[in-house]
C-alpha angles and dihedrals in degrees: 000000000000128000142223118250123199129206136182110049122137148117121309137164121250110279092030131114139238133180122213124199131194125192136174121249112198126346115345125177118249111282126239091180135359130187149109140297126182135207122203118225112298094014122117119242095245090055093052129116129259112248109174142331145184127214124221094220110063093355091249114185117219127193139178116238089245094065104026110127094018105057128053124198121202138155152123107272091183087065095037094246126135134171135196120204108197118195133176090020119200130203089250088063088070107121146108106278118214127196115217137190124198106200125211086245125026139017131317118285119213134201121227094256134247126228120239116188122184117193122206 
């Protein structure tokens, strides 16, 4: 089975921007939904918080209240690709960001995570 690979994390000052990308490497099942979770320092991935997602049917965009208006999710779920444009970043956005894919059949697939650090 293939995997999801993330790009684009890093260190940025408060008010700055970063763009994350997530692509499939190898065979990935067809996606029902793709998007992003994040885990604050010391928190396990599975206990992280939903950030944003995009559905394959209807291309609905979903956001948590914490990021609505600042982050934009986009992508091509048919090709297992999703992006997260993060603007006006705040120190509380510091976390490991994980790409996820919920296939039409089977369990959730996770990326390896990418660190985003926002300095004040």
